[in-house]
VONUGU-803053 format. One line per field, with one value per residue (C-alpha): residue number from 0; residue in three letters; y, x, z. Coordinates in steps of 0.02 Angstrom, whole numbers, plus 50000, padded with zeros to 5 digits. Each point is the difference from the previous one (the first is absolute). Layout:
n <- NUM;... $
res <- ala;... $
y <- Y;... $
x <- X;... $
z <- Z;... $
***
This chain:
n <- 0;1;2;3;4;5;6;7;8;9;10;11;12;13;14;15;16;17;18;19;20;21;22;23;24;25;26;27;28;29;30;31;32;33;34;35;36;37;38;39;40;41;42;43;44;45;46;47;48;49;50;51;52;53;54;55;56;57;58;59;60;61;62;63;64;65;66;67;68;69;70;71;72;73;74;75;76;77;78;79;80;81;82;83;84;85;86;87;88;89;90;91;92;93;94;95;96;97;98;99;100;101;102;103;104;105;106;107;108;109;110;111;112;113;114;115;116;117;118;119;120;121;122;123;124;125;126;127;128;129;130;131;132;133;134;135;136;137;138;139;140;141;142;143;144;145;146;147;148;149;150;151;152;153;154;155;156;157;158;159;160;161;162;163;164;165;166;167;168;169;170;171;172;173;174;175;176;177;178;179;180;181;182;183;184;185;186;187;188;189;190;191;192;193;194;195;196;197;198;199;200;201;202;203;204;205;206;207;208;209;210;211;212;213;214;215;216;217;218;219;220;221;222;223;224;225;226;227;228;229;230;231;232;233;234;235;236;237;238;239;240;241;242;243;244;245;246;247;248;249;250;251;252;253;254;255;256;257;258;259;260;261;262;263;264;265;266;267;268;269;270;271;272;273;274;275;276;277;278;279;280;281;282;283;284;285;286;287;288;289;290;291;292;293;294;295;296;297;298;299;300;301;302;303;304;305 $
res <- met;asp;arg;pro;tyr;gly;ile;ser;asp;phe;ala;phe;pro;gln;his;trp;asp;arg;glu;ser;gly;pro;asp;leu;val;asp;ser;ala;gly;gln;gly;ser;arg;arg;asp;arg;glu;his;asp;gln;ala;glu;arg;asp;ser;gly;pro;gly;ser;thr;arg;ser;arg;gly;gly;phe;asp;arg;ser;arg;thr;ile;tyr;arg;ala;arg;asp;trp;glu;tyr;ser;leu;arg;asp;ser;glu;val;arg;thr;leu;thr;asp;leu;gly;arg;phe;arg;val;val;pro;thr;asp;asp;leu;ala;arg;phe;ala;tyr;his;gly;asp;arg;ser;arg;met;glu;ser;asp;val;arg;asn;leu;ser;arg;gln;gly;leu;val;glu;gln;arg;asn;ile;glu;gly;his;ser;ser;tyr;ser;thr;lys;val;leu;thr;leu;thr;lys;asp;gly;his;his;leu;leu;glu;arg;ala;gln;leu;val;thr;his;arg;gln;ala;thr;tyr;his;gly;leu;val;lys;pro;lys;glu;ala;arg;his;asp;ala;asp;leu;tyr;arg;leu;tyr;his;lys;val;ala;arg;glu;ile;glu;arg;ser;gly;gly;lys;val;arg;arg;val;val;leu;asp;phe;glu;leu;lys;lys;asp;leu;tyr;gln;ala;leu;ser;arg;met;arg;pro;asp;lys;asp;pro;arg;tyr;glu;arg;ile;phe;ile;ala;asn;gln;phe;asp;leu;lys;val;val;asp;gly;lys;ile;pro;ile;pro;asp;leu;arg;ile;glu;tyr;glu;asp;asp;cys;arg;glu;val;arg;arg;leu;asp;leu;glu;ile;ala;thr;arg;asp;tyr;arg;pro;gln;gly;leu;gly;glu;lys;ala;lys;ala;gly;phe;his;met;phe;ala;arg;gln;gln;asp;his;ala;lys;leu;arg;arg;val;leu;asp;thr;gln;glu;ile;ser;ala;arg;ile;phe;ala;leu $
y <- 50000;50167;50124;50164;50118;50008;50132;49977;50112;50151;50059;50034;49838;50071;50160;49911;49902;50154;50107;49878;50126;50115;50132;49885;50021;50187;50006;49878;50098;50174;50003;50144;50184;50026;49868;50086;50173;49938;49916;50149;50118;49877;50008;50190;50034;49882;50059;50068;49983;50125;49988;50074;50093;49843;49910;49892;49962;50090;49935;49866;49892;49938;49808;49917;49820;49928;50168;50079;50135;50003;50149;49941;50065;49911;49949;49927;49896;49931;49948;49911;49901;49953;49938;49899;49918;49951;49978;50052;50141;50062;50190;50021;49919;50092;50171;49953;49934;50073;50179;50001;50015;50141;49925;50157;49982;49824;50017;50134;49889;49855;50105;50054;49826;49937;50138;49944;49817;49947;49924;49946;49976;49845;49935;49846;49897;50059;50009;50168;50050;49972;50119;49917;50131;49945;50056;49902;50051;49981;49921;50175;50037;49846;50034;50170;49933;49886;50111;50157;49879;50072;49845;49893;49859;49873;50067;49901;50102;49959;50070;49956;49878;49817;49917;50111;49884;50024;50185;50031;49896;50078;50173;49973;49971;50186;50047;49854;50059;50175;49933;49891;50124;50138;49892;49950;50169;50049;49872;50070;49892;50039;49905;49943;49910;49910;49830;49934;49819;50005;50039;49868;49871;50027;49987;49852;49893;50036;49933;49854;49961;49973;49874;49861;49840;49898;50090;49964;50120;50033;50066;50089;50096;50039;50070;50100;50065;50056;50093;50101;50021;49900;49829;49840;49953;49831;49978;50178;50161;50137;50166;50170;50139;50131;49999;50155;50014;50129;50055;50009;50137;49896;50001;49808;49940;49923;49934;49996;49886;50059;49904;50081;49860;49999;49899;49920;49912;49807;49939;49907;50137;50126;49871;49978;50193;50015;49847;50092;50139;50139;50142;49981;50147;50022;50111;50006;49923;49842;49978;49890;49877;49981;49988;49853;49915;50016;49946;49842;49960;50055;50132;50149;50127;50173;50089;50199;50122;50063 $
x <- 50000;50076;50026;49893;50138;50179;50148;49952;49853;50118;50115;50147;50091;50141;50003;50030;50145;50081;49991;50076;50115;49983;49911;49851;49948;50004;49897;49868;49970;50002;49907;50000;50017;49829;49926;50086;49942;49822;49994;50068;49881;49861;50070;50011;49827;49910;49874;50065;50185;50129;50180;50150;50139;50106;49866;49932;49806;49950;49818;49968;49838;49954;49980;49928;50030;49988;49961;50160;50014;50127;50050;50053;50053;49942;50179;50007;49833;50079;50159;49893;49912;50154;50077;49838;49992;50181;50032;50174;50074;50182;50019;50111;49864;49857;50091;50033;49826;49880;50080;50075;50174;49954;50077;49993;49803;50002;50106;49880;49842;50086;50045;49819;49932;50131;49964;49812;50045;49942;50158;50170;50172;50100;50169;50018;50146;50070;50163;50092;49896;49830;49910;49969;49878;49819;49836;49845;49834;49960;49849;49928;50046;49917;49840;49997;50007;49843;49900;50005;49981;50159;50010;49877;49922;50068;50178;50093;50112;50128;50119;50170;50131;49935;50162;50148;50118;49881;49994;50135;49905;49832;50064;50036;49824;49962;50137;49931;49812;50053;50101;49853;49862;50077;49997;49815;49953;50098;49900;49836;49972;49955;50059;49854;50086;50167;50011;50129;50060;49932;49825;49997;50074;49865;49858;50073;50035;49828;49929;50116;49948;49818;50033;49878;50079;49885;50085;50173;50110;50106;49852;49937;50161;49993;49823;50050;50148;49907;49877;50149;50066;50154;50067;50056;50177;50076;49857;50028;49907;50142;49946;50071;50078;49890;49839;49945;49812;49962;49883;50067;49960;49839;49947;50029;50070;50166;50139;50189;50096;50172;50144;50160;50131;50169;50160;49950;49847;50013;49993;49855;49893;50066;49954;49816;49973;50062;49880;49862;50013;50048;50094;50178;50094;50178;50137;50134;50131;49890;49952;50144;49980;49810;50016;50114;49879;49860;50099;50046;49826;49963;49882;50002;49907;50064;50071;49979;50101;49936 $
z <- 49995;49954;50141;49991;50004;49961;49962;49818;50043;49995;49871;50122;50035;49883;50090;50164;49931;49909;50155;50127;50072;50154;49896;49976;50191;49982;49851;50043;50171;49931;49849;49866;50041;49925;50119;50152;49955;49971;50162;50089;49921;50060;50174;50003;49922;50118;50126;50159;49930;50071;49958;50097;49915;49997;49897;50147;50025;50159;49987;50134;50026;50176;50016;50148;50065;50178;50078;49930;49854;49871;49879;49842;49828;49843;49976;50164;49980;49836;50092;50135;49863;49915;50160;50038;49828;49998;50188;49981;49885;49998;50034;49834;49891;50088;49969;49819;49951;50115;50012;49817;50084;50123;50154;50108;49981;50031;50162;50063;49974;50083;50149;50021;49978;50123;50128;49983;50027;49839;49918;50069;49918;50010;49943;49902;49938;49835;49891;49980;49835;50090;50115;50163;50074;49972;50061;50059;50074;50190;50073;50015;49818;49941;50106;49917;49821;50041;50115;49881;49845;49913;49899;49902;50100;49870;50029;50149;50113;50137;50130;50071;49948;50027;49930;50021;49900;49843;50019;49868;49874;50039;50000;49812;49956;50014;49867;49897;50007;49942;49859;49929;50044;49915;49836;50029;50016;49841;49905;50046;50159;50178;50155;50117;50133;50051;50084;50100;50021;50175;49944;49859;50111;50139;49876;49897;50158;50069;49839;49996;50179;49945;49865;49995;50049;49879;49857;49908;50089;49839;49904;50149;50014;49817;50021;50150;49915;49850;50118;50056;49815;50058;49940;50073;49967;50046;50131;50073;49966;49996;50068;49929;50107;49930;49901;49920;49951;49877;49857;49822;49870;49957;50183;50021;50165;49979;50118;50005;50112;50037;50084;50064;49979;50101;49981;50171;49913;49989;49825;50025;50069;49867;49866;50076;50003;49814;49944;50094;49879;50116;49926;50076;50054;50083;50045;49862;50103;50017;49815;49943;50143;49980;49815;50017;50121;49880;49854;50091;50018;49818;50045;49895;50111;49972;50158;50001;50086;50172 $
***
């Protein structure tokens, strides 16, 4: 059975391969000058908008949760929703993508959010070229997202670091999302929600636990996997790191399943992810080893630059 989506839905796989250097991250997050000027004009002309001489939006909205009041700018609300959707976001990537490189504005917003007890900064392990400072929501920040309905009810949100050892890998998901979301928008699409592997695992395992004992488990697993737009590979149901649900330019709902592969992946696990049809991304320094592993298994899946 053919999958209902794929990277071939877009005209940009060659674009990903061609721009595999560091400039790709910058261009994916910043967009065109016209886009930035249009967004800025909308913010400036919005109701109740007041801007300081330095360009910062001074208008704030009061949100209430658990008998507390929080005074937030629109940009601070967007930061809260980003942290909630992705659980952990590197400060460098937040400044680059959410604030278009305006680090001073990002730091001002983070200070205000931290002062109100909504976000916290953590340090995670990383090599010299990797930012070790990440941001997560606190319990109060997570509660505010839900109580004030700052995200759609279909979008799961999270707070804190559940598995610190996996934080570096998880922190890359925010960068990957912006890389792919930019291309979806350029192709006339619109992102509706993101699904992390934690949410997919929870829902999938609940469905598997309800399998009927009088049915053949092999066919039952295939049936359940199809319900989640997943595949059974060697008796297992691989789950992607990140799923993006979006509407294409014809308003049809589609999905992209994305995986960040690292040199630490076991060959069997890497092969299963590739056979499942996930779109594989990796850092440049890991490409050669991952390619050898897939070639050994005669798997021709492409690996895109993260």
